[in-house]
Each structure stands twice: as C-alpha cells, then as structure tokens.
C-alpha positions, 0 to 999 in steps of 0.5 A: 638840679644844675648838674641834670639841666646841663646833662639835658643840654649836653646830650641836646647839643648834638644835630642828629639828636635834635633832629631825631627829638624833632622826628618823635615829638609829635608821633610815634615812629619805628627806627626805620621812620626816623632813619627816613625822617633824619637821613642818619643810618640806622646804625647811628639813629639806635645808638643815639636813641640808647644815649638819649634814653640813658642820659635823660629822664627815662620816662622822657624817651619811651622805648616800646617794642617798635615805635619810639615817642616823646613822653607827654606826661 
C-alpha cells in the first residue's frame, strides 16, 4: 500500500503534472485545451499524460479519443 501511495505522490510532484491535473479535474479537455490551460507544449502535455496514465491507477486518468478527464468514480 505504501509503495502505491509513494508512486502517486512522485508522479504528482512535478509542477506541470499538477497543472494538467488541475486542468482536467472538472471537465474533459483535449490536448489542445490542456496546452492552452497549462502553457506547456503539446509534446510535454502528451508525454506527461502518458506517464500519469501509466503510473497511476489506469481508471484515474481516462484517455479517450480526444478529451482527457479525471474519473470521478
């Protein structure tokens, strides 16, 4: 259990990932919308989203065809 919690916190310790998480917490957003909301490049946003999806519970970050969102379930 502690290893899982530590992994989640290590993923969220990067400021860009926190900005991304903040951007998708309330609404689905496309990568373009996340780029606009965070000021990060499209390459960085895509890279961080992929890392967040892999490192966290895969149900927590829902990757759909275009919009991304935080699963509220």
